[in-house]
C-alpha positions as CSV (number, residue, x, y, z in Angstrom):
1,M,-5.5,0.0,5.1
2,T,-6.7,-3.1,7.0
3,G,-4.3,-4.7,9.4
4,L,-3.6,-8.4,9.5
5,P,-5.4,-10.7,11.9
6,H,-3.7,-11.7,15.2
7,L,-2.4,-15.2,14.7
8,A,-0.9,-16.0,18.2
9,G,-2.6,-19.2,19.3
10,D,-4.5,-19.7,16.1
11,T,-4.3,-23.4,15.2
12,G,-5.1,-22.6,11.6
13,C,-2.2,-20.1,11.3
14,D,-0.4,-22.1,8.6
15,V,-3.4,-22.1,6.3
16,R,-4.0,-18.4,6.8
17,A,-0.3,-17.5,6.4
18,M,-0.1,-19.5,3.2
19,D,-3.2,-17.7,1.9
20,E,-1.8,-14.3,2.7
21,L,1.5,-15.1,0.9
22,R,-0.3,-16.5,-2.2
23,R,-2.5,-13.4,-2.4
24,A,0.6,-11.2,-2.4
25,G,2.3,-13.4,-5.1
26,I,5.0,-14.6,-2.8
27,P,6.0,-18.3,-3.2
28,A,4.7,-20.1,-0.1
29,H,6.5,-23.0,1.5
30,E,6.3,-25.3,4.5
31,G,9.3,-26.2,6.6
32,E,10.3,-26.5,10.2
33,L,8.2,-24.9,12.9
34,M,9.6,-21.4,13.3
35,G,8.7,-17.7,13.9
36,E,7.0,-15.5,16.4
37,V,3.8,-17.4,15.7
38,P,5.0,-21.0,15.6
39,S,4.2,-22.0,12.0
40,R,5.5,-24.2,9.3
41,A,4.5,-21.7,6.6
42,Y,7.0,-19.2,5.3
43,G,7.5,-17.3,2.1
44,R,10.6,-16.6,0.0
45,L,10.9,-14.1,-2.8
46,G,14.4,-13.8,-4.1
47,P,16.7,-13.1,-1.1
48,I,13.8,-12.2,1.2
49,L,12.4,-14.6,3.8
50,F,8.9,-14.0,5.1
51,L,7.8,-15.2,8.5
52,R,4.4,-14.5,10.0
53,A,4.3,-12.8,13.3
54,W,1.4,-11.9,15.6
55,R,-0.2,-9.0,13.5
56,Y,2.5,-8.6,10.8
57,W,4.9,-10.3,8.5
58,I,8.7,-10.2,9.2
59,A,10.6,-9.8,5.9
60,Q,14.3,-10.6,6.5
61,G,16.9,-10.2,3.8
62,P,19.0,-7.6,2.0
63,V,16.6,-5.0,0.5
64,P,18.7,-2.6,-1.5
65,L,18.4,1.1,-0.7
66,A,16.9,1.9,-4.1
67,V,14.0,-0.6,-3.3
68,A,13.6,0.8,0.2
69,E,13.3,4.3,-1.2
70,D,10.6,3.2,-3.7
71,I,8.7,1.5,-0.9
72,Y,8.8,4.6,1.2
73,A,7.7,6.8,-1.7
74,V,4.3,5.1,-1.8
75,P,1.9,6.2,1.0
76,A,0.9,2.5,1.6
77,G,4.6,1.7,2.0
78,R,5.0,4.5,4.6
79,A,1.9,3.3,6.5
80,G,2.4,-0.4,6.5
81,V,5.9,-1.5,5.6
82,R,8.2,-0.5,8.5
83,I,12.0,-0.5,8.3
84,N,13.6,-2.6,11.0
85,G,10.1,-2.9,12.6
86,D,10.4,0.7,13.8
87,C,6.9,1.8,14.9
88,M,7.7,5.4,13.9
89,A,8.0,4.2,10.2
90,P,11.1,6.3,9.4
91,P,12.3,6.8,5.9
92,P,15.3,4.8,4.7
93,E,18.0,7.0,6.1
94,A,21.5,6.5,7.6
95,A,20.5,4.9,10.9
96,Q,18.4,2.2,9.1
97,I,20.8,1.4,6.3
98,E,23.5,-1.2,6.5
99,W,26.3,-0.7,4.0
100,R,28.0,-3.9,2.7
101,L,30.9,-4.4,0.3
102,P,30.4,-7.2,-2.2
103,D,32.2,-9.7,0.1
104,G,29.9,-8.8,3.0
105,T,32.2,-6.5,4.9
106,L,30.2,-4.1,6.9
107,V,31.0,-0.4,6.4
108,V,30.7,1.5,9.7
109,P,31.0,5.3,9.9
110,A,34.5,6.3,10.8
111,D,33.3,8.3,13.8
112,E,32.1,5.1,15.4
113,E,35.4,3.3,15.1
114,A,36.7,4.1,18.6
115,E,33.5,2.9,20.2
116,F,33.6,-0.3,18.1
117,R,37.3,-0.9,19.0
118,E,36.4,-0.5,22.7
119,V,33.4,-2.8,22.7
120,L,34.6,-5.6,20.3
121,P,37.1,-7.2,22.7
122,R,34.4,-7.5,25.4
123,F,31.7,-8.7,23.0
124,P,33.3,-10.8,20.2
125,Q,29.8,-12.0,19.2
126,I,29.2,-8.6,17.6
127,E,31.9,-9.2,15.0
128,R,30.8,-12.7,14.5
129,A,27.3,-11.4,13.8
130,C,28.4,-8.4,11.7
131,G,31.3,-10.1,9.8
132,P,34.4,-8.1,8.9
133,L,34.3,-4.4,9.4
134,V,35.8,-1.4,7.7
135,F,35.5,2.2,9.0
136,N,34.7,4.8,6.4
137,N,32.3,7.7,6.0
138,D,31.8,7.2,2.2
139,P,30.6,3.7,1.7
140,R,29.7,4.3,-1.9
141,A,33.2,5.3,-2.7
142,L,34.3,1.9,-1.5
143,G,31.8,0.2,-3.7
144,A,29.4,-0.7,-0.9
145,T,25.6,-1.2,-1.4
146,G,23.1,0.1,1.1
147,Y,20.6,-2.4,2.4
148,V,17.6,-2.5,4.8
149,P,18.0,-5.9,6.5
150,L,14.5,-6.2,8.0
151,Y,10.9,-5.0,7.6
152,H,7.7,-5.5,9.4
153,V,4.7,-5.5,7.0
154,D,1.4,-4.7,8.8
155,S,-1.3,-5.3,6.2
156,Q,-2.2,-7.5,3.2
157,E,-2.0,-4.3,1.0
158,G,1.5,-3.7,2.4
159,L,2.6,-7.3,1.6
160,V,1.3,-7.0,-1.9
161,L,3.1,-3.6,-2.4
162,F,6.3,-5.0,-0.9
163,A,6.3,-8.1,-3.2
164,R,5.4,-6.0,-6.2
165,L,8.3,-3.6,-5.7
166,L,10.7,-6.5,-5.0
167,R,9.7,-7.9,-8.4
168,K,9.8,-4.5,-10.1
169,H,13.5,-4.3,-9.1
170,G,14.2,-7.9,-10.1
171,L,14.9,-9.1,-6.6
172,D,12.6,-12.1,-7.2
173,K,15.4,-13.4,-9.6
174,V,18.3,-12.8,-7.1
175,A,19.6,-15.2,-4.6
176,R,20.7,-14.1,-1.1
177,P,24.4,-13.0,-1.1
178,L,26.6,-15.8,0.3
179,W,27.7,-13.5,3.1
180,W,24.1,-12.9,4.4
181,D,23.6,-16.2,6.2
182,R,27.2,-16.2,7.4
183,F,27.2,-12.8,8.9
184,V,23.8,-11.3,9.3
185,E,21.9,-14.5,10.2
186,G,24.8,-15.9,12.2
187,G,25.2,-19.1,10.1
188,A,28.4,-21.0,9.7
């Protein structure tokens, strides 16, 4: 699997990024200058936003656990599509999964409640960023869905695979949940 070229300082990064997106079948757009590699190029496939970084793509958005498991099941997914940007490329397990109720409420394991209650008064920005919280050890029983909120994609092959599996699961036809921008991305 061939890695992506380093784009920091590349004055042609917009053109290159747009080409990489198109080759992966990801709708490419131009907007404000943003990202780790300042670029106007970005991609959007359903609820997932793609921003080009130095040697990888950052894919931000709620990737359901079932999709994350499919990505990890493919060797190319394990090698070049990293959950939360973790260089160890772990499988989609508890520490990497964010459980959300349909209204965006974050389900936190009950054994972490005391720690959260101690920290939240000192750092209210945590709750603003996370949104409402509920403490429970069985998020599925509450009707929560598991998500991976962020990926780093290290190769063109990984980008193609990621986009293909998003489409296979119908995510290309799904909008971001309303709570995503409010809680996860820190919007209004």
